DOVEXZA-758096 format. One record per residue: residue number from 1; residue in one letter; chain; x, y, z of N, C-alpha, C in turn. Coordinates in nm, 3 decimals, padded with zeros to 5 digits. Example, Ala and Ser with C-alpha at 12.3 -4.5 7.8 and 13.67 -1.06 7.14 Angstrom:
2
resi: 1 | resn: A | chain: A | n_c1: 01.319 | n_c2: -00.569 | n_c3: 00.780 | ca_c1: 01.230 | ca_c2: -00.450 | ca_c3: 00.780 | c_c1: 01.320 | c_c2: -00.330 | c_c3: 00.780
resi: 2 | resn: S | chain: A | n_c1: 01.285 | n_c2: -00.225 | n_c3: 00.708 | ca_c1: 01.367 | ca_c2: -00.106 | ca_c3: 00.714 | c_c1: 01.290 | c_c2: 00.003 | c_c3: 00.787
***
This chain:
95
resi: 1 | resn: M | chain: A | n_c1: 00.083 | n_c2: -00.120 | n_c3: -00.001 | ca_c1: 00.005 | ca_c2: -00.001 | ca_c3: -00.001 | c_c1: 00.088 | c_c2: 00.124 | c_c3: -00.002
resi: 2 | resn: H | chain: A | n_c1: 00.129 | n_c2: 00.176 | n_c3: -00.114 | ca_c1: 00.192 | ca_c2: 00.304 | ca_c3: -00.107 | c_c1: 00.126 | c_c2: 00.393 | c_c3: -00.209
resi: 3 | resn: F | chain: A | n_c1: 00.111 | n_c2: 00.521 | n_c3: -00.172 | ca_c1: 00.035 | ca_c2: 00.621 | ca_c3: -00.250 | c_c1: 00.114 | c_c2: 00.725 | c_c3: -00.306
resi: 4 | resn: Y | chain: A | n_c1: 00.240 | n_c2: 00.701 | n_c3: -00.331 | ca_c1: 00.330 | ca_c2: 00.809 | ca_c3: -00.375 | c_c1: 00.432 | c_c2: 00.748 | c_c3: -00.464
resi: 5 | resn: D | chain: A | n_c1: 00.501 | n_c2: 00.835 | n_c3: -00.538 | ca_c1: 00.612 | ca_c2: 00.790 | ca_c3: -00.621 | c_c1: 00.731 | c_c2: 00.870 | c_c3: -00.575
resi: 6 | resn: D | chain: A | n_c1: 00.845 | n_c2: 00.809 | n_c3: -00.549 | ca_c1: 00.960 | ca_c2: 00.885 | ca_c3: -00.501 | c_c1: 01.002 | c_c2: 01.001 | c_c3: -00.594
resi: 7 | resn: T | chain: A | n_c1: 00.973 | n_c2: 00.988 | n_c3: -00.720 | ca_c1: 01.016 | ca_c2: 01.093 | ca_c3: -00.815 | c_c1: 00.930 | c_c2: 01.218 | c_c3: -00.793
resi: 8 | resn: T | chain: A | n_c1: 00.817 | n_c2: 01.207 | n_c3: -00.733 | ca_c1: 00.728 | ca_c2: 01.323 | ca_c3: -00.715 | c_c1: 00.749 | c_c2: 01.392 | c_c3: -00.579
resi: 9 | resn: L | chain: A | n_c1: 00.829 | n_c2: 01.337 | n_c3: -00.494 | ca_c1: 00.848 | ca_c2: 01.407 | ca_c3: -00.362 | c_c1: 00.923 | c_c2: 01.532 | c_c3: -00.380
resi: 10 | resn: Q | chain: A | n_c1: 00.871 | n_c2: 01.640 | n_c3: -00.322 | ca_c1: 00.928 | ca_c2: 01.773 | ca_c3: -00.331 | c_c1: 00.994 | c_c2: 01.818 | c_c3: -00.204
resi: 11 | resn: G | chain: A | n_c1: 01.085 | n_c2: 01.733 | n_c3: -00.154 | ca_c1: 01.159 | ca_c2: 01.775 | ca_c3: -00.033 | c_c1: 01.129 | c_c2: 01.692 | c_c3: 00.087
resi: 12 | resn: E | chain: A | n_c1: 01.201 | n_c2: 01.718 | n_c3: 00.190 | ca_c1: 01.196 | ca_c2: 01.643 | ca_c3: 00.310 | c_c1: 01.066 | c_c2: 01.665 | c_c3: 00.383
resi: 13 | resn: S | chain: A | n_c1: 01.006 | n_c2: 01.787 | n_c3: 00.372 | ca_c1: 00.882 | ca_c2: 01.814 | ca_c3: 00.447 | c_c1: 00.769 | c_c2: 01.724 | c_c3: 00.405
resi: 14 | resn: I | chain: A | n_c1: 00.762 | n_c2: 01.689 | n_c3: 00.272 | ca_c1: 00.662 | ca_c2: 01.600 | ca_c3: 00.228 | c_c1: 00.683 | c_c2: 01.461 | c_c3: 00.276
resi: 15 | resn: K | chain: A | n_c1: 00.809 | n_c2: 01.422 | n_c3: 00.279 | ca_c1: 00.845 | ca_c2: 01.288 | ca_c3: 00.333 | c_c1: 00.805 | c_c2: 01.274 | c_c3: 00.481
resi: 16 | resn: K | chain: A | n_c1: 00.836 | n_c2: 01.381 | n_c3: 00.553 | ca_c1: 00.798 | ca_c2: 01.380 | ca_c3: 00.698 | c_c1: 00.655 | c_c2: 01.376 | c_c3: 00.720
resi: 17 | resn: F | chain: A | n_c1: 00.582 | n_c2: 01.447 | n_c3: 00.640 | ca_c1: 00.428 | ca_c2: 01.448 | ca_c3: 00.644 | c_c1: 00.379 | c_c2: 01.307 | c_c3: 00.616
resi: 18 | resn: L | chain: A | n_c1: 00.433 | n_c2: 01.246 | n_c3: 00.508 | ca_c1: 00.386 | ca_c2: 01.112 | ca_c3: 00.473 | c_c1: 00.419 | c_c2: 01.008 | c_c3: 00.584
resi: 19 | resn: C | chain: A | n_c1: 00.539 | n_c2: 01.026 | n_c3: 00.639 | ca_c1: 00.574 | ca_c2: 00.937 | ca_c3: 00.750 | c_c1: 00.474 | c_c2: 00.944 | c_c3: 00.861
resi: 20 | resn: K | chain: A | n_c1: 00.445 | n_c2: 01.064 | n_c3: 00.898 | ca_c1: 00.343 | ca_c2: 01.089 | ca_c3: 01.004 | c_c1: 00.213 | c_c2: 01.027 | c_c3: 00.967
resi: 21 | resn: C | chain: A | n_c1: 00.167 | n_c2: 01.046 | n_c3: 00.847 | ca_c1: 00.040 | ca_c2: 00.985 | ca_c3: 00.803 | c_c1: 00.044 | c_c2: 00.832 | c_c3: 00.816
resi: 22 | resn: Y | chain: A | n_c1: 00.149 | n_c2: 00.772 | n_c3: 00.767 | ca_c1: 00.166 | ca_c2: 00.629 | ca_c3: 00.777 | c_c1: 00.174 | c_c2: 00.579 | c_c3: 00.917
resi: 23 | resn: L | chain: A | n_c1: 00.241 | n_c2: 00.655 | n_c3: 01.004 | ca_c1: 00.251 | ca_c2: 00.611 | ca_c3: 01.145 | c_c1: 00.109 | c_c2: 00.619 | c_c3: 01.211
resi: 24 | resn: N | chain: A | n_c1: 00.028 | n_c2: 00.716 | n_c3: 01.173 | ca_c1: -00.106 | ca_c2: 00.730 | ca_c3: 01.224 | c_c1: -00.191 | c_c2: 00.611 | c_c3: 01.165
resi: 25 | resn: I | chain: A | n_c1: -00.172 | n_c2: 00.575 | n_c3: 01.041 | ca_c1: -00.244 | ca_c2: 00.460 | ca_c3: 00.986 | c_c1: -00.202 | c_c2: 00.336 | c_c3: 01.065
resi: 26 | resn: S | chain: A | n_c1: -00.077 | n_c2: 00.327 | n_c3: 01.093 | ca_c1: -00.028 | ca_c2: 00.207 | ca_c3: 01.165 | c_c1: -00.091 | c_c2: 00.202 | c_c3: 01.307
resi: 27 | resn: L | chain: A | n_c1: -00.093 | n_c2: 00.307 | n_c3: 01.375 | ca_c1: -00.155 | ca_c2: 00.308 | ca_c3: 01.509 | c_c1: -00.303 | c_c2: 00.276 | c_c3: 01.501
resi: 28 | resn: T | chain: A | n_c1: -00.373 | n_c2: 00.342 | n_c3: 01.410 | ca_c1: -00.515 | ca_c2: 00.322 | ca_c3: 01.400 | c_c1: -00.555 | c_c2: 00.180 | c_c3: 01.361
resi: 29 | resn: T | chain: A | n_c1: -00.483 | n_c2: 00.126 | n_c3: 01.264 | ca_c1: -00.512 | ca_c2: -00.005 | ca_c3: 01.224 | c_c1: -00.476 | c_c2: -00.112 | c_c3: 01.329
resi: 30 | resn: Y | chain: A | n_c1: -00.369 | n_c2: -00.083 | n_c3: 01.406 | ca_c1: -00.333 | ca_c2: -00.170 | ca_c3: 01.515 | c_c1: -00.448 | c_c2: -00.172 | c_c3: 01.621
resi: 31 | resn: K | chain: A | n_c1: -00.504 | n_c2: -00.054 | n_c3: 01.648 | ca_c1: -00.610 | ca_c2: -00.047 | ca_c3: 01.749 | c_c1: -00.737 | c_c2: -00.119 | c_c3: 01.695
resi: 32 | resn: L | chain: A | n_c1: -00.749 | n_c2: -00.130 | n_c3: 01.561 | ca_c1: -00.863 | ca_c2: -00.199 | ca_c3: 01.500 | c_c1: -00.833 | c_c2: -00.347 | c_c3: 01.482
resi: 33 | resn: D | chain: A | n_c1: -00.722 | n_c2: -00.391 | n_c3: 01.534 | ca_c1: -00.676 | ca_c2: -00.531 | ca_c3: 01.527 | c_c1: -00.645 | c_c2: -00.580 | c_c3: 01.383
resi: 34 | resn: D | chain: A | n_c1: -00.612 | n_c2: -00.481 | n_c3: 01.296 | ca_c1: -00.571 | ca_c2: -00.515 | ca_c3: 01.164 | c_c1: -00.419 | c_c2: -00.506 | c_c3: 01.158
resi: 35 | resn: Y | chain: A | n_c1: -00.355 | n_c2: -00.608 | n_c3: 01.215 | ca_c1: -00.209 | ca_c2: -00.605 | ca_c3: 01.235 | c_c1: -00.129 | c_c2: -00.612 | c_c3: 01.104
resi: 36 | resn: K | chain: A | n_c1: -00.185 | n_c2: -00.679 | n_c3: 01.005 | ca_c1: -00.120 | ca_c2: -00.686 | ca_c3: 00.875 | c_c1: -00.105 | c_c2: -00.546 | c_c3: 00.811
resi: 37 | resn: Q | chain: A | n_c1: -00.218 | n_c2: -00.475 | n_c3: 00.820 | ca_c1: -00.220 | ca_c2: -00.338 | ca_c3: 00.763 | c_c1: -00.125 | c_c2: -00.245 | c_c3: 00.851
resi: 38 | resn: S | chain: A | n_c1: -00.128 | n_c2: -00.268 | n_c3: 00.978 | ca_c1: -00.043 | ca_c2: -00.182 | ca_c3: 01.063 | c_c1: 00.107 | c_c2: -00.204 | c_c3: 01.028
resi: 39 | resn: K | chain: A | n_c1: 00.145 | n_c2: -00.331 | n_c3: 01.006 | ca_c1: 00.280 | ca_c2: -00.366 | ca_c3: 00.971 | c_c1: 00.313 | c_c2: -00.306 | c_c3: 00.831
resi: 40 | resn: S | chain: A | n_c1: 00.221 | n_c2: -00.314 | n_c3: 00.743 | ca_c1: 00.242 | ca_c2: -00.256 | ca_c3: 00.605 | c_c1: 00.270 | c_c2: -00.108 | c_c3: 00.611
resi: 41 | resn: A | chain: A | n_c1: 00.189 | n_c2: -00.035 | n_c3: 00.697 | ca_c1: 00.213 | ca_c2: 00.106 | ca_c3: 00.708 | c_c1: 00.350 | c_c2: 00.134 | c_c3: 00.762
resi: 42 | resn: C | chain: A | n_c1: 00.398 | n_c2: 00.055 | n_c3: 00.861 | ca_c1: 00.536 | ca_c2: 00.075 | ca_c3: 00.913 | c_c1: 00.636 | c_c2: 00.049 | c_c3: 00.803
resi: 43 | resn: D | chain: A | n_c1: 00.613 | n_c2: -00.055 | n_c3: 00.725 | ca_c1: 00.699 | ca_c2: -00.083 | ca_c3: 00.614 | c_c1: 00.716 | c_c2: 00.038 | c_c3: 00.524
resi: 44 | resn: E | chain: A | n_c1: 00.605 | n_c2: 00.105 | n_c3: 00.494 | ca_c1: 00.609 | ca_c2: 00.225 | ca_c3: 00.408 | c_c1: 00.697 | c_c2: 00.334 | c_c3: 00.475
resi: 45 | resn: V | chain: A | n_c1: 00.678 | n_c2: 00.354 | n_c3: 00.605 | ca_c1: 00.756 | ca_c2: 00.457 | ca_c3: 00.672 | c_c1: 00.903 | c_c2: 00.423 | c_c3: 00.660
resi: 46 | resn: L | chain: A | n_c1: 00.931 | n_c2: 00.295 | n_c3: 00.685 | ca_c1: 01.080 | ca_c2: 00.254 | ca_c3: 00.684 | c_c1: 01.139 | c_c2: 00.257 | c_c3: 00.543
resi: 47 | resn: R | chain: A | n_c1: 01.057 | n_c2: 00.244 | n_c3: 00.442 | ca_c1: 01.101 | ca_c2: 00.261 | ca_c3: 00.305 | c_c1: 01.146 | c_c2: 00.407 | c_c3: 00.278
resi: 48 | resn: M | chain: A | n_c1: 01.069 | n_c2: 00.501 | n_c3: 00.338 | ca_c1: 01.104 | ca_c2: 00.641 | ca_c3: 00.321 | c_c1: 01.210 | c_c2: 00.688 | c_c3: 00.416
resi: 49 | resn: D | chain: A | n_c1: 01.206 | n_c2: 00.635 | n_c3: 00.541 | ca_c1: 01.296 | ca_c2: 00.676 | ca_c3: 00.645 | c_c1: 01.347 | c_c2: 00.556 | c_c3: 00.726
resi: 50 | resn: P | chain: A | n_c1: 01.452 | n_c2: 00.494 | n_c3: 00.682 | ca_c1: 01.500 | ca_c2: 00.371 | ca_c3: 00.751 | c_c1: 01.554 | c_c2: 00.393 | c_c3: 00.893
resi: 51 | resn: S | chain: A | n_c1: 01.551 | n_c2: 00.519 | n_c3: 00.938 | ca_c1: 01.600 | ca_c2: 00.549 | ca_c3: 01.072 | c_c1: 01.487 | c_c2: 00.590 | c_c3: 01.167
resi: 52 | resn: N | chain: A | n_c1: 01.364 | n_c2: 00.547 | n_c3: 01.131 | ca_c1: 01.247 | ca_c2: 00.588 | ca_c3: 01.211 | c_c1: 01.223 | c_c2: 00.485 | c_c3: 01.318
resi: 53 | resn: S | chain: A | n_c1: 01.265 | n_c2: 00.515 | n_c3: 01.440 | ca_c1: 01.254 | ca_c2: 00.421 | ca_c3: 01.548 | c_c1: 01.110 | c_c2: 00.387 | c_c3: 01.584
resi: 54 | resn: K | chain: A | n_c1: 01.023 | n_c2: 00.484 | n_c3: 01.570 | ca_c1: 00.880 | ca_c2: 00.461 | ca_c3: 01.604 | c_c1: 00.818 | c_c2: 00.356 | c_c3: 01.515
resi: 55 | resn: A | chain: A | n_c1: 00.860 | n_c2: 00.361 | n_c3: 01.384 | ca_c1: 00.809 | ca_c2: 00.260 | ca_c3: 01.289 | c_c1: 00.858 | c_c2: 00.119 | c_c3: 01.321
resi: 56 | resn: Y | chain: A | n_c1: 00.985 | n_c2: 00.109 | n_c3: 01.363 | ca_c1: 01.036 | ca_c2: -00.019 | ca_c3: 01.401 | c_c1: 00.962 | c_c2: -00.071 | c_c3: 01.523
resi: 57 | resn: Y | chain: A | n_c1: 00.938 | n_c2: 00.015 | n_c3: 01.625 | ca_c1: 00.869 | ca_c2: -00.023 | ca_c3: 01.742 | c_c1: 00.727 | c_c2: -00.070 | c_c3: 01.710
resi: 58 | resn: R | chain: A | n_c1: 00.656 | n_c2: 00.008 | n_c3: 01.631 | ca_c1: 00.515 | ca_c2: -00.029 | ca_c3: 01.603 | c_c1: 00.504 | c_c2: -00.153 | c_c3: 01.516
resi: 59 | resn: R | chain: A | n_c1: 00.603 | n_c2: -00.170 | n_c3: 01.423 | ca_c1: 00.609 | ca_c2: -00.292 | ca_c3: 01.346 | c_c1: 00.627 | c_c2: -00.415 | c_c3: 01.433
resi: 60 | resn: A | chain: A | n_c1: 00.717 | n_c2: -00.399 | n_c3: 01.531 | ca_c1: 00.742 | ca_c2: -00.510 | ca_c3: 01.627 | c_c1: 00.607 | c_c2: -00.549 | c_c3: 01.698
resi: 61 | resn: K | chain: A | n_c1: 00.540 | n_c2: -00.447 | n_c3: 01.746 | ca_c1: 00.412 | ca_c2: -00.470 | ca_c3: 01.811 | c_c1: 00.316 | c_c2: -00.540 | c_c3: 01.718
resi: 62 | resn: A | chain: A | n_c1: 00.307 | n_c2: -00.495 | n_c3: 01.595 | ca_c1: 00.216 | ca_c2: -00.549 | ca_c3: 01.498 | c_c1: 00.253 | c_c2: -00.698 | c_c3: 01.467
resi: 63 | resn: R | chain: A | n_c1: 00.375 | n_c2: -00.728 | n_c3: 01.467 | ca_c1: 00.426 | ca_c2: -00.870 | ca_c3: 01.439 | c_c1: 00.384 | c_c2: -00.961 | c_c3: 01.552
resi: 64 | resn: L | chain: A | n_c1: 00.391 | n_c2: -00.912 | n_c3: 01.678 | ca_c1: 00.365 | ca_c2: -00.998 | ca_c3: 01.793 | c_c1: 00.213 | c_c2: -01.008 | c_c3: 01.831
resi: 65 | resn: A | chain: A | n_c1: 00.131 | n_c2: -00.918 | n_c3: 01.782 | ca_c1: -00.010 | ca_c2: -00.904 | ca_c3: 01.828 | c_c1: -00.099 | c_c2: -01.018 | c_c3: 01.781
resi: 66 | resn: P | chain: A | n_c1: -00.083 | n_c2: -01.070 | n_c3: 01.661 | ca_c1: -00.178 | ca_c2: -01.181 | ca_c3: 01.618 | c_c1: -00.167 | c_c2: -01.301 | c_c3: 01.709
resi: 67 | resn: V | chain: A | n_c1: -00.277 | n_c2: -01.368 | n_c3: 01.736 | ca_c1: -00.278 | ca_c2: -01.486 | ca_c3: 01.813 | c_c1: -00.191 | c_c2: -01.596 | c_c3: 01.755
resi: 68 | resn: H | chain: A | n_c1: -00.181 | n_c2: -01.599 | n_c3: 01.618 | ca_c1: -00.106 | ca_c2: -01.703 | ca_c3: 01.551 | c_c1: 00.045 | c_c2: -01.666 | c_c3: 01.534
resi: 69 | resn: A | chain: A | n_c1: 00.087 | n_c2: -01.554 | n_c3: 01.599 | ca_c1: 00.230 | ca_c2: -01.519 | ca_c3: 01.584 | c_c1: 00.317 | c_c2: -01.630 | c_c3: 01.647
resi: 70 | resn: G | chain: A | n_c1: 00.414 | n_c2: -01.667 | n_c3: 01.569 | ca_c1: 00.499 | ca_c2: -01.776 | ca_c3: 01.615 | c_c1: 00.647 | c_c2: -01.732 | c_c3: 01.636
resi: 71 | resn: A | chain: A | n_c1: 00.736 | n_c2: -01.833 | n_c3: 01.632 | ca_c1: 00.872 | ca_c2: -01.806 | ca_c3: 01.654 | c_c1: 00.934 | c_c2: -01.706 | c_c3: 01.556
resi: 72 | resn: L | chain: A | n_c1: 00.899 | n_c2: -01.719 | n_c3: 01.425 | ca_c1: 00.951 | ca_c2: -01.628 | ca_c3: 01.322 | c_c1: 00.913 | c_c2: -01.487 | c_c3: 01.350
resi: 73 | resn: E | chain: A | n_c1: 00.786 | n_c2: -01.463 | n_c3: 01.383 | ca_c1: 00.738 | ca_c2: -01.333 | ca_c3: 01.415 | c_c1: 00.808 | c_c2: -01.275 | c_c3: 01.537
resi: 74 | resn: Q | chain: A | n_c1: 00.827 | n_c2: -01.361 | n_c3: 01.641 | ca_c1: 00.898 | ca_c2: -01.318 | ca_c3: 01.761 | c_c1: 01.044 | c_c2: -01.271 | c_c3: 01.729
resi: 75 | resn: E | chain: A | n_c1: 01.109 | n_c2: -01.351 | n_c3: 01.646 | ca_c1: 01.244 | ca_c2: -01.320 | ca_c3: 01.601 | c_c1: 01.249 | c_c2: -01.191 | c_c3: 01.528
resi: 76 | resn: E | chain: A | n_c1: 01.160 | n_c2: -01.169 | n_c3: 01.432 | ca_c1: 01.155 | ca_c2: -01.044 | ca_c3: 01.357 | c_c1: 01.125 | c_c2: -00.926 | c_c3: 01.447
resi: 77 | resn: A | chain: A | n_c1: 01.032 | n_c2: -00.945 | n_c3: 01.540 | ca_c1: 01.001 | ca_c2: -00.840 | ca_c3: 01.636 | c_c1: 01.116 | c_c2: -00.799 | c_c3: 01.724
resi: 78 | resn: L | chain: A | n_c1: 01.191 | n_c2: -00.900 | n_c3: 01.765 | ca_c1: 01.308 | ca_c2: -00.873 | ca_c3: 01.852 | c_c1: 01.409 | c_c2: -00.796 | c_c3: 01.770
resi: 79 | resn: H | chain: A | n_c1: 01.426 | n_c2: -00.828 | n_c3: 01.642 | ca_c1: 01.520 | ca_c2: -00.753 | ca_c3: 01.554 | c_c1: 01.472 | c_c2: -00.610 | c_c3: 01.543
resi: 80 | resn: D | chain: A | n_c1: 01.343 | n_c2: -00.593 | n_c3: 01.518 | ca_c1: 01.292 | ca_c2: -00.455 | ca_c3: 01.504 | c_c1: 01.310 | c_c2: -00.379 | c_c3: 01.635
resi: 81 | resn: L | chain: A | n_c1: 01.283 | n_c2: -00.439 | n_c3: 01.748 | ca_c1: 01.309 | ca_c2: -00.367 | ca_c3: 01.875 | c_c1: 01.454 | c_c2: -00.340 | c_c3: 01.904
resi: 82 | resn: S | chain: A | n_c1: 01.542 | n_c2: -00.425 | n_c3: 01.859 | ca_c1: 01.682 | ca_c2: -00.402 | ca_c3: 01.874 | c_c1: 01.724 | c_c2: -00.283 | c_c3: 01.787
resi: 83 | resn: V | chain: A | n_c1: 01.677 | n_c2: -00.272 | n_c3: 01.667 | ca_c1: 01.707 | ca_c2: -00.160 | ca_c3: 01.578 | c_c1: 01.651 | c_c2: -00.027 | c_c3: 01.639
resi: 84 | resn: A | chain: A | n_c1: 01.525 | n_c2: -00.031 | n_c3: 01.685 | ca_c1: 01.462 | ca_c2: 00.084 | ca_c3: 01.749 | c_c1: 01.540 | c_c2: 00.127 | c_c3: 01.865
resi: 85 | resn: M | chain: A | n_c1: 01.586 | n_c2: 00.040 | n_c3: 01.947 | ca_c1: 01.666 | ca_c2: 00.073 | ca_c3: 02.063 | c_c1: 01.797 | c_c2: 00.137 | c_c3: 02.023
resi: 86 | resn: K | chain: A | n_c1: 01.863 | n_c2: 00.088 | n_c3: 01.921 | ca_c1: 01.988 | ca_c2: 00.146 | ca_c3: 01.874 | c_c1: 01.963 | c_c2: 00.293 | c_c3: 01.821
resi: 87 | resn: L | chain: A | n_c1: 01.850 | n_c2: 00.308 | n_c3: 01.757 | ca_c1: 01.822 | ca_c2: 00.439 | ca_c3: 01.697 | c_c1: 01.781 | c_c2: 00.545 | c_c3: 01.802
resi: 88 | resn: N | chain: A | n_c1: 01.712 | n_c2: 00.496 | n_c3: 01.908 | ca_c1: 01.660 | ca_c2: 00.586 | ca_c3: 02.006 | c_c1: 01.653 | c_c2: 00.519 | c_c3: 02.142
resi: 89 | resn: S | chain: A | n_c1: 01.769 | n_c2: 00.507 | n_c3: 02.205 | ca_c1: 01.774 | ca_c2: 00.441 | ca_c3: 02.331 | c_c1: 01.709 | c_c2: 00.517 | c_c3: 02.446
resi: 90 | resn: S | chain: A | n_c1: 01.678 | n_c2: 00.644 | n_c3: 02.425 | ca_c1: 01.614 | ca_c2: 00.723 | ca_c3: 02.527 | c_c1: 01.464 | c_c2: 00.711 | c_c3: 02.529
resi: 91 | resn: S | chain: A | n_c1: 01.406 | n_c2: 00.650 | n_c3: 02.433 | ca_c1: 01.261 | ca_c2: 00.638 | ca_c3: 02.420 | c_c1: 01.203 | c_c2: 00.545 | c_c3: 02.524
resi: 92 | resn: C | chain: A | n_c1: 01.115 | n_c2: 00.596 | n_c3: 02.610 | ca_c1: 01.052 | ca_c2: 00.511 | ca_c3: 02.712 | c_c1: 00.967 | c_c2: 00.401 | c_c3: 02.647
resi: 93 | resn: E | chain: A | n_c1: 00.901 | n_c2: 00.437 | n_c3: 02.533 | ca_c1: 00.819 | ca_c2: 00.340 | ca_c3: 02.465 | c_c1: 00.898 | c_c2: 00.215 | c_c3: 02.422
resi: 94 | resn: V | chain: A | n_c1: 01.017 | n_c2: 00.239 | n_c3: 02.365 | ca_c1: 01.096 | ca_c2: 00.128 | ca_c3: 02.317 | c_c1: 01.156 | c_c2: 00.048 | c_c3: 02.432
resi: 95 | resn: R | chain: A | n_c1: 01.196 | n_c2: 00.110 | n_c3: 02.538 | ca_c1: 01.258 | ca_c2: 00.039 | ca_c3: 02.650 | c_c1: 01.148 | c_c2: -00.041 | c_c3: 02.716
***
């Protein structure tokens, strides 16, 4: 689910705005128990901004939330949390 083309981005402010939108989509869909969509929204943020710790944190939560989450999802979530921690060790949410 991405609604933009990298060639049309007119600067960092648009990227930041889109990241905020996708993070909001991630949070909202997570609260609606649509974990797949929540993860996809985080994937979009990380495609635009690979150093976004909040997207790594929310993606980890979305990976672990489904009842059928298994060992693979746990491993991927731990990796996401590790990256989020490296990027922003002062975040209370991540710790």
